[in-house]
PDB file with SEQRES, HELIX, SHEET and CRYST1 records, atoms N, CA, C and O in Angstrom:
SEQRES   1 A   45  UNK UNK UNK UNK UNK UNK UNK UNK UNK UNK UNK UNK UNK          
SEQRES   2 A   45  UNK UNK UNK UNK UNK UNK UNK UNK UNK UNK UNK UNK UNK          
SEQRES   3 A   45  UNK UNK UNK UNK UNK UNK UNK UNK UNK UNK UNK UNK UNK          
SEQRES   4 A   45  UNK UNK UNK UNK UNK UNK                                      
HELIX    1 AA1 UNK A   10  UNK A   22  1                                  13    
HELIX    2 AA2 UNK A   24  UNK A   33  1                                  10    
CRYST1    1.000    1.000    1.000  90.00  90.00  90.00 P 1           1          
ATOM      1  N   UNK A   1       0.826  -1.197   0.002  1.00  0.00           N  
ATOM      2  CA  UNK A   1      -0.002   0.002  -0.005  1.00  0.00           C  
ATOM      3  C   UNK A   1       0.868   1.262   0.000  1.00  0.00           C  
ATOM      4  O   UNK A   1       0.543   2.242  -0.671  1.00  0.00           O  
ATOM      5  N   UNK A   2       1.974   1.240   0.756  1.00  0.00           N  
ATOM      6  CA  UNK A   2       2.851   2.405   0.783  1.00  0.00           C  
ATOM      7  C   UNK A   2       3.432   2.686  -0.599  1.00  0.00           C  
ATOM      8  O   UNK A   2       3.668   3.839  -0.960  1.00  0.00           O  
ATOM      9  N   UNK A   3       3.658   1.630  -1.362  1.00  0.00           N  
ATOM     10  CA  UNK A   3       4.222   1.814  -2.706  1.00  0.00           C  
ATOM     11  C   UNK A   3       3.198   2.479  -3.618  1.00  0.00           C  
ATOM     12  O   UNK A   3       3.520   3.449  -4.304  1.00  0.00           O  
ATOM     13  N   UNK A   4       1.984   1.976  -3.634  1.00  0.00           N  
ATOM     14  CA  UNK A   4       0.973   2.517  -4.541  1.00  0.00           C  
ATOM     15  C   UNK A   4       0.505   3.904  -4.126  1.00  0.00           C  
ATOM     16  O   UNK A   4       0.031   4.669  -4.966  1.00  0.00           O  
ATOM     17  N   UNK A   5       0.628   4.239  -2.853  1.00  0.00           N  
ATOM     18  CA  UNK A   5       0.227   5.568  -2.384  1.00  0.00           C  
ATOM     19  C   UNK A   5       1.413   6.512  -2.248  1.00  0.00           C  
ATOM     20  O   UNK A   5       1.278   7.623  -1.735  1.00  0.00           O  
ATOM     21  N   UNK A   6       2.581   6.059  -2.715  1.00  0.00           N  
ATOM     22  CA  UNK A   6       3.793   6.887  -2.729  1.00  0.00           C  
ATOM     23  C   UNK A   6       4.131   7.413  -1.331  1.00  0.00           C  
ATOM     24  O   UNK A   6       4.463   8.587  -1.166  1.00  0.00           O  
ATOM     25  N   UNK A   7       4.042   6.525  -0.320  1.00  0.00           N  
ATOM     26  CA  UNK A   7       4.296   6.903   1.059  1.00  0.00           C  
ATOM     27  C   UNK A   7       5.617   6.324   1.575  1.00  0.00           C  
ATOM     28  O   UNK A   7       5.691   5.853   2.710  1.00  0.00           O  
ATOM     29  N   UNK A   8       6.627   6.361   0.761  1.00  0.00           N  
ATOM     30  CA  UNK A   8       7.939   5.877   1.156  1.00  0.00           C  
ATOM     31  C   UNK A   8       8.861   7.060   1.372  1.00  0.00           C  
ATOM     32  O   UNK A   8       8.591   8.163   0.895  1.00  0.00           O  
ATOM     33  N   UNK A   9       9.942   6.835   2.083  1.00  0.00           N  
ATOM     34  CA  UNK A   9      10.906   7.921   2.283  1.00  0.00           C  
ATOM     35  C   UNK A   9      11.557   8.280   0.940  1.00  0.00           C  
ATOM     36  O   UNK A   9      11.608   7.455   0.028  1.00  0.00           O  
ATOM     37  N   UNK A  10      12.042   9.491   0.833  1.00  0.00           N  
ATOM     38  CA  UNK A  10      12.649   9.953  -0.428  1.00  0.00           C  
ATOM     39  C   UNK A  10      13.790   9.051  -0.889  1.00  0.00           C  
ATOM     40  O   UNK A  10      13.831   8.705  -2.070  1.00  0.00           O  
ATOM     41  N   UNK A  11      14.724   8.650  -0.015  1.00  0.00           N  
ATOM     42  CA  UNK A  11      15.806   7.767  -0.492  1.00  0.00           C  
ATOM     43  C   UNK A  11      15.286   6.437  -1.035  1.00  0.00           C  
ATOM     44  O   UNK A  11      15.818   5.921  -2.018  1.00  0.00           O  
ATOM     45  N   UNK A  12      14.262   5.883  -0.411  1.00  0.00           N  
ATOM     46  CA  UNK A  12      13.701   4.609  -0.879  1.00  0.00           C  
ATOM     47  C   UNK A  12      12.989   4.809  -2.219  1.00  0.00           C  
ATOM     48  O   UNK A  12      13.135   3.987  -3.123  1.00  0.00           O  
ATOM     49  N   UNK A  13      12.227   5.884  -2.351  1.00  0.00           N  
ATOM     50  CA  UNK A  13      11.566   6.170  -3.629  1.00  0.00           C  
ATOM     51  C   UNK A  13      12.593   6.348  -4.738  1.00  0.00           C  
ATOM     52  O   UNK A  13      12.406   5.847  -5.846  1.00  0.00           O  
ATOM     53  N   UNK A  14      13.671   7.057  -4.444  1.00  0.00           N  
ATOM     54  CA  UNK A  14      14.716   7.286  -5.442  1.00  0.00           C  
ATOM     55  C   UNK A  14      15.363   5.955  -5.849  1.00  0.00           C  
ATOM     56  O   UNK A  14      15.633   5.726  -7.028  1.00  0.00           O  
ATOM     57  N   UNK A  15      15.609   5.082  -4.864  1.00  0.00           N  
ATOM     58  CA  UNK A  15      16.223   3.789  -5.151  1.00  0.00           C  
ATOM     59  C   UNK A  15      15.310   2.964  -6.071  1.00  0.00           C  
ATOM     60  O   UNK A  15      15.770   2.407  -7.068  1.00  0.00           O  
ATOM     61  N   UNK A  16      14.012   2.891  -5.730  1.00  0.00           N  
ATOM     62  CA  UNK A  16      13.080   2.141  -6.563  1.00  0.00           C  
ATOM     63  C   UNK A  16      12.966   2.759  -7.955  1.00  0.00           C  
ATOM     64  O   UNK A  16      12.944   2.034  -8.950  1.00  0.00           O  
ATOM     65  N   UNK A  17      12.892   4.069  -8.036  1.00  0.00           N  
ATOM     66  CA  UNK A  17      12.783   4.751  -9.330  1.00  0.00           C  
ATOM     67  C   UNK A  17      13.973   4.418 -10.220  1.00  0.00           C  
ATOM     68  O   UNK A  17      13.804   4.073 -11.389  1.00  0.00           O  
ATOM     69  N   UNK A  18      15.180   4.524  -9.661  1.00  0.00           N  
ATOM     70  CA  UNK A  18      16.387   4.238 -10.445  1.00  0.00           C  
ATOM     71  C   UNK A  18      16.456   2.771 -10.841  1.00  0.00           C  
ATOM     72  O   UNK A  18      16.855   2.447 -11.959  1.00  0.00           O  
ATOM     73  N   UNK A  19      16.073   1.891  -9.939  1.00  0.00           N  
ATOM     74  CA  UNK A  19      16.085   0.456 -10.250  1.00  0.00           C  
ATOM     75  C   UNK A  19      15.092   0.126 -11.351  1.00  0.00           C  
ATOM     76  O   UNK A  19      15.395  -0.661 -12.248  1.00  0.00           O  
ATOM     77  N   UNK A  20      13.907   0.724 -11.289  1.00  0.00           N  
ATOM     78  CA  UNK A  20      12.899   0.498 -12.332  1.00  0.00           C  
ATOM     79  C   UNK A  20      13.402   0.980 -13.694  1.00  0.00           C  
ATOM     80  O   UNK A  20      13.100   0.371 -14.720  1.00  0.00           O  
ATOM     81  N   UNK A  21      14.160   2.060 -13.702  1.00  0.00           N  
ATOM     82  CA  UNK A  21      14.662   2.623 -14.962  1.00  0.00           C  
ATOM     83  C   UNK A  21      15.873   1.868 -15.500  1.00  0.00           C  
ATOM     84  O   UNK A  21      16.073   1.811 -16.713  1.00  0.00           O  
ATOM     85  N   UNK A  22      16.681   1.291 -14.617  1.00  0.00           N  
ATOM     86  CA  UNK A  22      17.935   0.670 -15.047  1.00  0.00           C  
ATOM     87  C   UNK A  22      17.811  -0.781 -15.505  1.00  0.00           C  
ATOM     88  O   UNK A  22      18.600  -1.242 -16.329  1.00  0.00           O  
ATOM     89  N   UNK A  23      16.832  -1.493 -14.977  1.00  0.00           N  
ATOM     90  CA  UNK A  23      16.741  -2.911 -15.291  1.00  0.00           C  
ATOM     91  C   UNK A  23      15.304  -3.299 -15.658  1.00  0.00           C  
ATOM     92  O   UNK A  23      14.416  -3.296 -14.805  1.00  0.00           O  
ATOM     93  N   UNK A  24      15.092  -3.624 -16.907  1.00  0.00           N  
ATOM     94  CA  UNK A  24      13.769  -4.053 -17.345  1.00  0.00           C  
ATOM     95  C   UNK A  24      13.338  -5.332 -16.632  1.00  0.00           C  
ATOM     96  O   UNK A  24      12.175  -5.483 -16.260  1.00  0.00           O  
ATOM     97  N   UNK A  25      14.283  -6.247 -16.447  1.00  0.00           N  
ATOM     98  CA  UNK A  25      13.962  -7.513 -15.786  1.00  0.00           C  
ATOM     99  C   UNK A  25      13.556  -7.260 -14.329  1.00  0.00           C  
ATOM    100  O   UNK A  25      12.560  -7.806 -13.855  1.00  0.00           O  
ATOM    101  N   UNK A  26      14.328  -6.435 -13.630  1.00  0.00           N  
ATOM    102  CA  UNK A  26      14.012  -6.124 -12.231  1.00  0.00           C  
ATOM    103  C   UNK A  26      12.668  -5.408 -12.150  1.00  0.00           C  
ATOM    104  O   UNK A  26      11.852  -5.710 -11.280  1.00  0.00           O  
ATOM    105  N   UNK A  27      12.443  -4.471 -13.045  1.00  0.00           N  
ATOM    106  CA  UNK A  27      11.190  -3.719 -13.056  1.00  0.00           C  
ATOM    107  C   UNK A  27       9.992  -4.648 -13.267  1.00  0.00           C  
ATOM    108  O   UNK A  27       8.966  -4.508 -12.602  1.00  0.00           O  
ATOM    109  N   UNK A  28      10.128  -5.587 -14.188  1.00  0.00           N  
ATOM    110  CA  UNK A  28       9.039  -6.539 -14.451  1.00  0.00           C  
ATOM    111  C   UNK A  28       8.761  -7.375 -13.215  1.00  0.00           C  
ATOM    112  O   UNK A  28       7.604  -7.546 -12.832  1.00  0.00           O  
ATOM    113  N   UNK A  29       9.803  -7.895 -12.587  1.00  0.00           N  
ATOM    114  CA  UNK A  29       9.622  -8.710 -11.376  1.00  0.00           C  
ATOM    115  C   UNK A  29       9.023  -7.893 -10.234  1.00  0.00           C  
ATOM    116  O   UNK A  29       8.148  -8.374  -9.514  1.00  0.00           O  
ATOM    117  N   UNK A  30       9.485  -6.681 -10.073  1.00  0.00           N  
ATOM    118  CA  UNK A  30       8.977  -5.791  -9.017  1.00  0.00           C  
ATOM    119  C   UNK A  30       7.490  -5.521  -9.217  1.00  0.00           C  
ATOM    120  O   UNK A  30       6.704  -5.621  -8.275  1.00  0.00           O  
ATOM    121  N   UNK A  31       7.109  -5.181 -10.442  1.00  0.00           N  
ATOM    122  CA  UNK A  31       5.703  -4.889 -10.731  1.00  0.00           C  
ATOM    123  C   UNK A  31       4.822  -6.118 -10.546  1.00  0.00           C  
ATOM    124  O   UNK A  31       3.709  -6.017 -10.029  1.00  0.00           O  
ATOM    125  N   UNK A  32       5.320  -7.277 -10.968  1.00  0.00           N  
ATOM    126  CA  UNK A  32       4.542  -8.503 -10.796  1.00  0.00           C  
ATOM    127  C   UNK A  32       4.407  -8.859  -9.318  1.00  0.00           C  
ATOM    128  O   UNK A  32       3.322  -9.234  -8.872  1.00  0.00           O  
ATOM    129  N   UNK A  33       5.485  -8.748  -8.560  1.00  0.00           N  
ATOM    130  CA  UNK A  33       5.457  -9.084  -7.137  1.00  0.00           C  
ATOM    131  C   UNK A  33       4.450  -8.238  -6.381  1.00  0.00           C  
ATOM    132  O   UNK A  33       3.702  -8.748  -5.547  1.00  0.00           O  
ATOM    133  N   UNK A  34       4.432  -6.946  -6.673  1.00  0.00           N  
ATOM    134  CA  UNK A  34       3.532  -6.021  -5.971  1.00  0.00           C  
ATOM    135  C   UNK A  34       2.194  -5.854  -6.691  1.00  0.00           C  
ATOM    136  O   UNK A  34       1.368  -5.036  -6.285  1.00  0.00           O  
ATOM    137  N   UNK A  35       1.979  -6.628  -7.762  1.00  0.00           N  
ATOM    138  CA  UNK A  35       0.730  -6.566  -8.525  1.00  0.00           C  
ATOM    139  C   UNK A  35       0.439  -5.140  -9.003  1.00  0.00           C  
ATOM    140  O   UNK A  35      -0.664  -4.621  -8.833  1.00  0.00           O  
ATOM    141  N   UNK A  36       1.443  -4.535  -9.594  1.00  0.00           N  
ATOM    142  CA  UNK A  36       1.346  -3.164 -10.095  1.00  0.00           C  
ATOM    143  C   UNK A  36       1.114  -3.179 -11.601  1.00  0.00           C  
ATOM    144  O   UNK A  36       1.452  -4.160 -12.263  1.00  0.00           O  
ATOM    145  N   UNK A  37       0.549  -2.123 -12.149  1.00  0.00           N  
ATOM    146  CA  UNK A  37       0.365  -2.073 -13.600  1.00  0.00           C  
ATOM    147  C   UNK A  37       1.709  -2.043 -14.326  1.00  0.00           C  
ATOM    148  O   UNK A  37       2.715  -1.612 -13.764  1.00  0.00           O  
ATOM    149  N   UNK A  38       1.719  -2.497 -15.560  1.00  0.00           N  
ATOM    150  CA  UNK A  38       2.964  -2.560 -16.338  1.00  0.00           C  
ATOM    151  C   UNK A  38       3.622  -1.199 -16.506  1.00  0.00           C  
ATOM    152  O   UNK A  38       4.842  -1.118 -16.651  1.00  0.00           O  
ATOM    153  N   UNK A  39       2.841  -0.141 -16.488  1.00  0.00           N  
ATOM    154  CA  UNK A  39       3.405   1.196 -16.696  1.00  0.00           C  
ATOM    155  C   UNK A  39       3.674   1.930 -15.377  1.00  0.00           C  
ATOM    156  O   UNK A  39       3.896   3.141 -15.377  1.00  0.00           O  
ATOM    157  N   UNK A  40       3.654   1.199 -14.248  1.00  0.00           N  
ATOM    158  CA  UNK A  40       3.899   1.841 -12.951  1.00  0.00           C  
ATOM    159  C   UNK A  40       5.287   2.464 -12.913  1.00  0.00           C  
ATOM    160  O   UNK A  40       6.269   1.845 -13.325  1.00  0.00           O  
ATOM    161  N   UNK A  41       5.360   3.695 -12.417  1.00  0.00           N  
ATOM    162  CA  UNK A  41       6.634   4.395 -12.220  1.00  0.00           C  
ATOM    163  C   UNK A  41       6.618   5.007 -10.827  1.00  0.00           C  
ATOM    164  O   UNK A  41       5.584   5.473 -10.350  1.00  0.00           O  
ATOM    165  N   UNK A  42       7.752   4.997 -10.198  1.00  0.00           N  
ATOM    166  CA  UNK A  42       7.882   5.596  -8.870  1.00  0.00           C  
ATOM    167  C   UNK A  42       8.087   7.090  -9.037  1.00  0.00           C  
ATOM    168  O   UNK A  42       8.977   7.521  -9.770  1.00  0.00           O  
ATOM    169  N   UNK A  43       7.275   7.872  -8.366  1.00  0.00           N  
ATOM    170  CA  UNK A  43       7.388   9.327  -8.417  1.00  0.00           C  
ATOM    171  C   UNK A  43       8.257   9.816  -7.259  1.00  0.00           C  
ATOM    172  O   UNK A  43       8.064   9.420  -6.110  1.00  0.00           O  
ATOM    173  N   UNK A  44       9.209  10.675  -7.581  1.00  0.00           N  
ATOM    174  CA  UNK A  44      10.088  11.254  -6.563  1.00  0.00           C  
ATOM    175  C   UNK A  44       9.839  12.750  -6.535  1.00  0.00           C  
ATOM    176  O   UNK A  44       9.817  13.409  -7.574  1.00  0.00           O  
ATOM    177  N   UNK A  45       9.652  13.277  -5.334  1.00  0.00           N  
ATOM    178  CA  UNK A  45       9.388  14.725  -5.178  1.00  0.00           C  
ATOM    179  C   UNK A  45      10.620  15.555  -5.418  1.00  0.00           C  
ATOM    180  O   UNK A  45      10.566  16.782  -5.327  1.00  0.00           O  
TER     181      UNK A  45                                                      
END                                                                             
């Protein structure tokens, strides 16, 4: 729930955002694990 509502600390959001952008395989696994839409992106303030 914290992921989908963007309620994570800034360093954690930045880490997830960078990981999603750097590795397609990791991003696919992350989205599947958390049952997120294929186009999910982590927003960083």
